[in-house]
N, C-alpha and C positions, 0 to 999 in steps of 0.2 A: 522401367525403373530409371529414375533421374540420377545422373552422375553426382557423386558426393563433392560438395564444394569445400575447398581447403582454406583454412584460416585459423584464427583464435577460437578455441573451444568455448561454447556457451551452452549451458543447460537452460532451456526455456520451460518454465513450469506454468501450466495452464489448468485452471479449474473450470469445469463445464457442468451445465445443467440445462437441458432442453434448449440448446443454443443453435439448433440446426438452421434457423432462419438467417443467421448472419455469420456462422462459423467459417464457411468456405473462404470468404473474403479475408478474414483474419489469418487463416492458415496460409493462403497464398502470399500475404504480405510478410509472414515469417520466412517463408521459403525464398522470398526475393531479397533478403538481407545479404549485403555484399561483404566479401572478405571475412566471413565468419563461418566457422564450422559448427553449426547449431545442432542441438539434439532436443527434441520436444518430448516432454513427459506430461501426459494429460491425466488428471484425476477426475473421472466422471462421477457425479454425485447422485446417480440414479435417473438419468434421462430416459424419457419414454418416447421421444421423437427420433429423428434420424441422426442425432449427434454421434452416437457410437459408430454408425455405418460410415459417416463422413470422415471420422478420424481413421477408421480402418482403411478406407480408400486412399487417404493421404499417406498412411503408413506404407501401403503397397507401392505408391509412387516414389517414396523416399525410404527404401529398404534400409533397416538398421538404424534409422534416425528418429523413430517415433515409438513411444511406448504408451499404452493405455492402461490405466489402473482403475480400480473401484474406489470411490471416495467413501468417507466415513458417514455420509448422509446426516451431518449435524450442522449444516449451514456453510456459508461461503468461507468464513474465517477458518473454521476447522478443516475445511477441504484444503486450503492453501497451507495451513500449518502442518498437515499430514505430508504434503509434498516437501516442505522445507525440512521436516524432521528426517526425511530419507534422501535429502539432496547429497550429491557427491561433491568431493572437493573440487574447487574451481569457481568460475564465474557463473552466477545465476541471474536470469532475467525473468520477471513475472509477466504473464499475459492474461488478459481477459478474453472472453470468447467472441466478443462482438465489435471490436475496434478494427482499425486498419493502420498498421505501422507504416510509416514513411520510410523510403529507402535511406539507408545510412543510420537508422536509429541505433542499432547495436554497436556498430563500429565507432560511432560518436561517443557512446557511453564508455566503451572500452578505452578509448583514447583519454578521456577525462579521468577515469578511475586509475589509469596508469600513472597519473601524476601524484597519486597518494602513496605514501610509504607502504610497502607490502604488508607489514604486520598490523596496520591500523585498520579496523573495520570501517568500511565506507559504503554509503548508499547513494547511488546516482538517481536523481529524479529530474524531470523536465516539464516544460509546458506542453499544452495540447491545443489542438483545434477542436472546439466544440462544434459538432457536426449534426445537422438535422437532414438526413438523407432524403426525406420526402420532399423537401423544398430546395435542397442543395445549399442551404444557409451554412456558412462557416463563421465562427466568431473566435477570435484569439483569446485564450485564457490569460487572465491578468498576471502580472509579475507579483511575487510576494513582496510585501513592503519591508519586512524585517528579516534579519538573518535567522535561519532555522536553528533550533536549539532545544534542549530538554524542557526549559520553561514553556516554550511554545507547544511542545509535544504533549505536555500534561493536559492541555485543554483543546488542542486543534491538530489536525493532520494536514501537512502541506506536501506529503510525498505520496501522491496517488499511485496505487498499485500497478496500474497499467503502464506506468513509466519506469518502474523501479528496476534497477540492475544492482546486484550486490557483488562486491569484490570477494575473493576467497576468505579473507579474515572475517567479513561480515556473514558469509555463508556458514562458517564454523560456529560463530556466535549464535546465529538463528537456529541452527540445527541442534545445538547443545541445550538450548532453552525452550525449544518448541513445546516440550511436554509440560512445561510450567505455565504456558500461555493460555490455558483453557479459561474461557469466560471473557476473553477480549472481544470488543465489538467488531473490529476489522483487522485483518492481517497486516495491511499496510500501515495503519496507525500504530499497531504494535511494533512493527519494525522501526518506525521513526522514533518511538519512545525508547526502545531497546538500544539502538545504536547511538543515539545522542546521550542516553544515560550512561552507557559504557565508555564514553569519551571518544566515540568514533566521529567520522566526518560525513556531513551531508554535502554532496556535490550537486548543487542546484544549477541546472543548465537552463539558460533563458530561451534556448531554441524550442520550437514546437515540433514534436517528433511523431505524433500520431493523430489520426482522426478519431475523436472520442464520440462514438455514435450515441445520439440521444433518442431514446425510444421508451415506451411504457414499461418494458421489462427490465430496465436498469436496476441493479441492486442498489447502487448509490449513483444518483444523477449528478449533473454539474452543480445543481443547487444555486442557480443564479436567478435574479428577477424577484419581483414582489411576492409571487406565490411561494417561491422557495423560502423567502425570509419568513413568511407567515407560518409555513410548515415547521421551520426551525424553532420559532418562538413557541409554537404549540408543543413541540417536543420537549422544550425546556420546562415549560409550565406543567406538563404532565409528569415530569420526573424522568423522562426517557434519557435526557442528557446526563443527569446525575447517575443513573444506573449504568450508562456506558462508561463514564469516568470511574465509577466504583470498580467495575470489572477490570479496567486497565490498571488501576492502582493496585489491586490485589495481585495481578499477574506480575507487575513490576516489583512489588514487594517480595514475591517468591524468588525473584532473580537478583535480589539486592547484592549478592556476592560479586556480581560482575559490574556493578555500578561504581562510578567514581565517588570519592567522599563528598564532593559538592552535590552530586545528583542524589545521593542518599539523604543528605540534609534537606534538600528541597522536597524530595518525596515524603519524608517524615513530616515536614511542615504541612504539606498539602493533605496528607492523610489525617493529620490532626484537625485541619480546617474542615474536612469532610464530616468529622464527628462532633464538631464544636457548636456552641450556640452562636448567635449573631455577632456579638462583639469579639469574642475570641476567634471566630471564623475569619473575620477580616484581618485580625492581627496575624494569624498563622498564614493566611494567603500572602500577606506582605512579606513574610519570611520566604515563602516558596517562590515568589516573583513570577507567576505565570503571565503570559502575554499572548495576545492574538495578533493577527497580521494587519488589521486595520482598526481605525478608531471606532467605527460602528460596532464591530465585533467585540472590541475591548469593553465598550460601554455596556453592551448586552451581557457580557460575562459578569461584570461587577454588579450589574443590576440583579442578575440571577443569583449571584453569591449572597447578596443582602437578603434575598427572599428564601435562601436555603435550598435553592434548586441546583446547586453545584456539588 
């Protein structure tokens, strides 16, 4: 048994599914976090490989610090939402099963979240190293071009889940609304929508805090390059993007009681655009004022909006 490290308490929530090939490296990187008293809660969504055994071995090495639960078996978003719904009071960090956290990731997040007034929900996010382990290639993730906000969250996520750390106020908000979030495309996109809509703060750290492993089993990959752009365009034209946005809008509407008046107005305008014909759609979108982080993305969005694919 490894002696317990003392520091600020952080609950690390991890969803797993057949992640044995890469899981050990991620677990070791969590254990290596300095000046943090971490506790790991894993929701396994029905693994048939050695994932469960690896978690149990890790739990034996770090007695009292690891808990393994059975997931809902309804997809990645539902698995993380089930973890958030049962999260304890305090700071929460989200973890994927296949990355490697860099030393100091958690303490850096805690330091920056500590600058936010305690009662204000805040979500920390950061940049990543895109990592292809077969070749050793590392590529720095680009900086967001615009400030994060609800208008951006309506059509884009800039808070990838493997970087997210929530302050206690954000944890309470996420826990109290998790049962209303069914149908969302991704748990991290949902948190970005929820916290910005409720008037919370996004703490966007320019530092790169983890190695984001690129492999064929990624649920959501980095999405860079020509092939990724082609996949996104196909998803838009097939209606997949519209379906994802519709699921998000329905969930946010169910949580409208926690939204600011400004967010409610933008949400209502966007929902009206979603159901309107071409001319009214563009007018309503003008009221909602959605935006993406780059010019190409913005042009693509408005083109899709004209075609009724948003």
